C-alpha positions in Angstrom: 8.7 -3.3 8.4 6.0 -3.5 5.9 5.7 -2.3 1.8 2.8 -2.1 -0.6 2.7 -3.9 -3.7 4.3 -1.1 -5.8 7.8 -0.8 -2.8 7.9 -4.5 -3.8 7.7 -4.7 -7.7 10.2 -1.5 -7.3 12.6 -2.9 -5.4 12.6 -6.5 -7.7 10.5 -6.4 -10.3 11.4 -10.0 -11.7 10.0 -11.6 -8.8 7.1 -9.8 -8.3 6.0 -10.1 -12.1 6.1 -14.1 -11.7 4.2 -13.6 -8.2 1.3 -11.0 -10.2 1.1 -13.4 -13.2 0.6 -16.4 -10.8 -2.1 -14.4 -9.3 -3.8 -13.5 -12.8 -3.3 -16.9 -14.4 -6.3 -18.0 -12.1 -9.4 -16.2 -10.7 -9.3 -17.4 -7.0 -6.6 -18.4 -4.4 -6.9 -19.3 -0.8 -6.2 -16.6 2.0 -5.4 -17.3 5.5 -7.0 -15.7 8.5 -7.0 -15.6 12.4 -10.1 -16.5 13.9 -11.4 -15.4 17.5 -9.6 -17.9 19.3 -6.4 -17.4 17.2 -6.6 -20.8 14.6 -6.4 -20.8 11.4 -8.7 -20.1 8.9 -9.1 -20.5 5.1 -11.4 -19.1 2.5 -11.8 -18.1 -1.0 -11.0 -15.2 -2.9 -10.3 -12.9 -5.9 -6.7 -10.9 -5.6 -6.4 -7.4 -7.0 -3.6 -5.8 -8.0 -4.1 -2.2 -9.0 -2.7 1.2 -8.7 0.6 -0.2 -7.2 -1.7 -1.7 -4.2 -2.6 -5.7 -3.4 -5.9 -5.1 -2.9 -8.7 -7.9 -1.3 -12.1 -7.4 -1.7 -14.7 -9.3 0.2 -18.7 -10.1 0.8 -20.1 -7.5 3.3 -19.6 -9.1 7.2 -17.8 -12.4 5.7 -15.7 -14.1 8.0 -12.9 -13.3 6.8 -13.7 -9.7 6.6 -14.7 -9.8 10.6 -11.5 -11.6 10.9 -9.2 -9.0 9.2 -10.8 -6.5 10.9 -9.7 -7.9 14.3 -6.6 -8.9 13.6 -4.9 -7.8 10.2 -2.5 -10.8 9.6 -3.1 -12.5 6.4 -1.7 -15.2 4.3 -2.5 -15.4 0.0 -1.6 -18.6 -1.9 -2.0 -18.7 -5.1 -4.2 -20.8 -6.9 -1.7 -23.4 -8.4 -4.2 -24.9 -10.9 -5.2 -28.1 -12.5 -3.2 -30.9 -11.9 0.7 -31.0 -10.8 2.2 -28.8 -13.5 2.7 -25.7 -11.0 4.0 -23.5 -14.0 5.8 -20.4 -12.8 6.1 -22.1 -9.0 4.0 -21.3 -5.6 3.8 -18.2 -4.6 2.4 -16.9 -1.5 2.0 -13.6 0.1 2.0 -12.6 3.4 1.1 -9.6 5.6 -1.1 -7.1 7.3 -4.8 -6.0 5.8 -6.2 -2.8 6.5 -9.7 -1.9 5.6 -10.5 1.0 3.3 -12.0 3.5 4.8 -12.2 6.5 3.0 -14.4 6.9 0.8 -12.8 8.7 -2.3 -10.6 5.6 -2.4 -13.5 3.1 -2.2 -15.6 5.4 -5.1 -12.4 5.1 -6.8 -12.4 1.1 -6.6 -16.1 1.1 -7.2 -15.7 2.9 -10.9 -13.1 0.5 -11.3 -14.0 -3.0 -10.5 -17.7 -2.7 -10.1 -18.0 -5.2 -7.4 -21.1 -6.5 -5.8 -22.5 -4.0 -2.8 -22.0 -3.2 -0.2 -18.9 -4.7 0.3 -15.4 -5.2 2.3 -12.0 -3.7 0.6 -8.8 -4.2 2.5 -5.2 -2.2 1.5 -2.5 -5.3 1.9 1.1 -3.8 3.3 3.4 -7.3 2.7 5.9 -8.3 5.0 7.1 -11.3 3.1 6.8 -13.1 -0.4 7.9 -16.6 -1.6 8.0 -18.4 -4.6 8.6 -21.9 -4.5 9.5 -23.9 -7.8 11.6 -26.8 -9.0 14.9 -26.1 -10.9 16.4 -28.5 -13.3 14.5 -31.6 -12.2 17.1 -31.3 -9.3 16.4 -28.6 -6.9 13.7 -27.3 -4.7 14.0 -23.1 -5.0 12.7 -21.5 -2.4 12.7 -17.5 -3.4 12.5 -15.1 -0.4 11.8 -11.3 0.4 11.1 -9.4 3.2 10.6 -5.6 2.7 14.3 -3.8 3.2 15.8 -6.4 2.0 17.3 -8.0 -1.2 15.5 -11.3 -2.2 16.9 -14.4 -0.6 17.5 -17.6 -2.9 17.7 -21.1 -1.3 18.7 -24.0 -3.0 17.9 -27.6 -1.4 18.3 -31.3 -3.6 
């Protein structure tokens, strides 16, 4: 089961707000895709939350774009920022990314964002969102959301 960003944000607005804030705090993040041989590839990327969707834009024929065309599974890790502060915690999103082929959708995105062209644009479907943070200098807390399920909160000492 998968969901778009709006479905997640509607189901769990507090967690979605924290996750989006963490991604908006910095421009560059880390995207993991799968190479032809199944090995992981990590690449820098910007994440764009717009119109109820999480969009991934990429340079034309970049390896990460070619990876996603072949196998849409991805993991996206928010930039933790400088030092060890981790304000807001560590957040990551997993799911599948599908290239936008509808000219009207891509044209609308180009008008709003003005990315360098040519480029690949992917719309995402989320399969998991995770936030990990330290609470009261005592607990490692993980909040895990999956489509169709409430957030699970796990605490470890």
